[in-house]
FIVEXMI-678544 format. One record per residue (C-alpha): residue number from 1; x, y, z. Coordinates in nm, 4 decimals, padded with zeros to 6 digits, always signed. Each point is the difference from the previous one (the first is absolute). Layout:
<recs>
(NUM,(X,Y,Z))
...
</recs>
This chain:
<recs>
(1,(+01.2253,-01.1114,-00.0835))
(2,(+00.1941,-00.0295,+00.3224))
(3,(-00.2262,+00.0160,+00.2927))
(4,(-00.3444,+00.0182,-00.1882))
(5,(-00.1397,-00.3442,+00.0920))
(6,(+00.0565,+00.0505,+00.3978))
(7,(-00.1638,+00.3475,-00.0372))
(8,(-00.2606,-00.1447,-00.2238))
(9,(-00.0824,-00.2908,+00.2654))
(10,(-00.0361,+00.2494,+00.2883))
(11,(-00.2207,+00.2218,-00.2284))
(12,(-00.2108,-00.3191,-00.0545))
(13,(-00.0335,-00.0768,+00.3420))
(14,(-00.1112,+00.3368,+00.1285))
(15,(-00.2629,+00.0389,-00.2741))
(16,(-00.1269,-00.3536,+00.0479))
(17,(-00.0296,+00.0681,+00.3765))
(18,(-00.2548,+00.2562,-00.0993))
(19,(-00.1664,-00.1640,-00.2911))
(20,(+00.1240,+00.2884,-00.2148))
(21,(+00.1325,+00.0078,-00.3756))
(22,(+00.2612,+00.2270,-00.1496))
(23,(-00.0161,+00.1712,-00.3454))
(24,(+00.3242,+00.1762,-00.1322))
(25,(-00.0138,+00.3256,-00.2525))
(26,(+00.3719,-00.0028,-00.1472))
(27,(+00.1584,+00.2515,-00.2204))
(28,(+00.3589,+00.0057,-00.0035))
(29,(+00.0394,-00.3509,+00.1220))
(30,(-00.2127,-00.1434,-00.2610))
(31,(-00.1800,-00.2903,+00.1901))
(32,(+00.3106,-00.0919,+00.1989))
(33,(-00.1764,+00.0400,+00.3346))
(34,(-00.2720,-00.1959,-00.1367))
(35,(+00.2377,-00.2703,-00.1431))
(36,(+00.1718,-00.0216,+00.3378))
(37,(-00.3471,-00.0531,+00.1564))
(38,(-00.1145,-00.2777,-00.2318))
(39,(+00.3254,-00.2025,+00.0156))
(40,(-00.1201,-00.1611,+00.3066))
(41,(-00.2177,-00.2863,-00.0323))
(42,(-00.3499,+00.0604,+00.1742))
(43,(+00.0311,+00.3795,-00.0965))
(44,(-00.3689,-00.0177,-00.1397))
(45,(-00.1178,-00.0055,+00.3297))
(46,(+00.1154,+00.3655,+00.0957))
(47,(+00.1296,+00.1548,-00.3338))
(48,(-00.2982,+00.1243,-00.1829))
(49,(+00.1464,+00.1718,-00.2988))
(50,(+00.2658,+00.2280,-00.1359))
(51,(-00.0210,+00.3133,-00.2201))
(52,(+00.2740,+00.1157,-00.2235))
(53,(-00.0573,+00.3373,-00.0811))
(54,(+00.3051,+00.0993,-00.1611))
(55,(-00.1570,+00.2852,-00.2271))
(56,(-00.1862,+00.3031,+00.1032))
(57,(-00.2996,-00.1285,-00.1769))
(58,(+00.0106,-00.3495,+00.1823))
(59,(-00.0024,+00.1713,+00.3151))
(60,(-00.3169,+00.1948,-00.0990))
(61,(-00.1742,-00.2920,-00.1928))
(62,(+00.0896,-00.2844,+00.2611))
(63,(+00.0170,+00.1627,+00.3549))
(64,(-00.2049,+00.3212,-00.0618))
(65,(+00.2833,+00.2340,+00.0672))
(66,(-00.1292,+00.3538,-00.1174))
(67,(+00.1647,+00.1136,-00.3093))
(68,(+00.0311,+00.3653,+00.1749))
(69,(+00.1862,-00.1453,+00.2911))
(70,(+00.2686,-00.1472,-00.2491))
(71,(+00.0093,+00.3264,-00.2216))
(72,(+00.0335,+00.2145,+00.3306))
(73,(+00.2328,-00.1609,+00.2119))
(74,(+00.1720,-00.2762,-00.2398))
(75,(-00.0166,-00.3841,-00.0066))
(76,(+00.2676,+00.0002,+00.2601))
(77,(-00.1795,+00.1674,+00.3260))
(78,(-00.1408,-00.0751,+00.2772))
(79,(-00.3606,+00.0688,-00.1018))
(80,(+00.0203,-00.2567,-00.2711))
(81,(+00.1557,-00.2623,+00.2271))
(82,(-00.3189,+00.0556,+00.2618))
(83,(-00.2557,+00.0143,-00.3045))
(84,(+00.1819,-00.3198,-00.1523))
(85,(-00.0299,-00.1847,+00.3427))
(86,(-00.3806,+00.1254,+00.0262))
(87,(-00.0572,-00.1037,-00.3323))
(88,(+00.1675,-00.3307,+00.0384))
(89,(-00.2624,-00.1076,+00.3127))
(90,(-00.2962,+00.1831,-00.1659))
(91,(+00.0731,-00.2055,-00.3399))
(92,(+00.0317,-00.3612,+00.1831))
(93,(-00.1129,-00.1877,+00.2775))
(94,(+00.3104,+00.0665,+00.2196))
(95,(-00.0015,+00.1999,+00.3312))
(96,(+00.3945,+00.0677,-00.0452))
(97,(+00.1691,+00.1546,-00.2755))
(98,(+00.3465,+00.1197,-00.0868))
(99,(+00.0848,+00.2400,-00.2878))
(100,(+00.3300,+00.1070,-00.1193))
(101,(+00.1262,+00.2816,-00.2289))
(102,(+00.3266,+00.1147,-00.0544))
(103,(+00.2828,+00.0538,-00.2522))
(104,(+00.2125,-00.2887,-00.0102))
(105,(+00.2451,+00.1573,-00.2610))
(106,(+00.2287,-00.0092,-00.1755))
(107,(-00.1614,+00.3351,-00.1343))
(108,(-00.3178,+00.1583,+00.0840))
(109,(+00.1234,+00.1626,+00.2912))
(110,(-00.0160,+00.3782,+00.0871))
(111,(+00.1464,+00.2215,+00.2692))
(112,(-00.3349,-00.0260,+00.2092))
(113,(-00.0412,-00.3626,-00.0725))
(114,(+00.3359,-00.1646,-00.0531))
(115,(+00.0625,-00.3579,-00.1285))
(116,(-00.0845,-00.2254,+00.2821))
(117,(-00.2948,+00.2013,+00.1341))
(118,(-00.3051,-00.2236,+00.0840))
(119,(-00.3121,+00.0901,+00.1462))
(120,(-00.2081,-00.2685,+00.2138))
(121,(-00.3737,+00.0061,+00.0699))
(122,(-00.1445,-00.2479,+00.2369))
(123,(-00.3777,-00.0517,+00.0999))
(124,(-00.0473,-00.2475,+00.2642))
(125,(-00.3588,-00.0488,+00.1171))
(126,(-00.0998,+00.3412,-00.1169))
(127,(+00.2967,+00.1867,+00.1314))
(128,(+00.2382,+00.1622,-00.2697))
(129,(+00.3712,+00.0376,+00.0725))
(130,(+00.2673,+00.1665,-00.2420))
(131,(+00.3629,+00.0529,+00.0066))
(132,(+00.2882,+00.0600,-00.2255))
(133,(+00.3518,-00.1515,-00.0157))
(134,(+00.2967,+00.0603,-00.1866))
(135,(+00.1825,-00.3320,-00.1095))
(136,(+00.3604,+00.0016,-00.1113))
(137,(+00.1450,-00.2030,-00.3000))
(138,(-00.1108,-00.1110,-00.3375))
(139,(-00.3559,-00.0773,-00.1386))
(140,(+00.0110,-00.3749,+00.1265))
(141,(+00.1140,+00.1329,+00.3579))
(142,(-00.2809,+00.2716,+00.0364))
(143,(-00.2777,-00.2530,-00.1271))
(144,(+00.1400,-00.2710,+00.2451))
(145,(+00.0197,+00.2356,+00.2875))
(146,(-00.3234,+00.1238,-00.0848))
(147,(-00.1680,-00.3539,+00.0216))
(148,(+00.1699,-00.0880,+00.3423))
(149,(-00.1241,+00.3616,+00.1489))
(150,(-00.3356,-00.0692,-00.1234))
(151,(+00.0053,-00.3393,+00.1601))
(152,(+00.1626,+00.1033,+00.3382))
(153,(-00.2345,+00.2977,+00.0162))
(154,(-00.3361,-00.1948,-00.0554))
(155,(+00.1032,-00.2378,+00.2620))
(156,(+00.0696,+00.3108,+00.2538))
(157,(-00.3072,+00.1476,-00.0867))
(158,(-00.1935,-00.3236,+00.0544))
(159,(+00.1531,-00.0365,+00.3172))
(160,(-00.1067,+00.3142,+00.0809))
(161,(-00.3352,-00.0561,-00.0556))
(162,(-00.0285,-00.3107,+00.2173))
(163,(+00.1516,+00.2023,+00.3149))
</recs>
């Protein structure tokens, strides 16, 4: 994937500088963020683990996301993305986590959550941040854009943490 190696190197430097590790919690990307991170030699020094929680049950079982949150808000929602990021830190040795949940397509969208909708949850040293973006394109494009944004935003949040 274009640009991920450079982003992962920058992310690695930011994490190593603080002695922190990363965990990922992925739904719509199916482990692509973890794969990008672990494609770098030496990633075991800063990448702690990745959770692929594609089903609602996996989000509940692996990350401790409350099933009522999913039932009330849907899997593709701010509260679920935040709960996934929180759960990734809670169920790992990491200080930093990124979580993604979205509608990659080509089906599954709705007027409220069209194809390309992705919610991101980030936890950096106890601080939870969430945001949503709508990416254009087909399934592959949405997933790739999600990975790139997740890596870029992690780097930004770590830079904010250091200032």
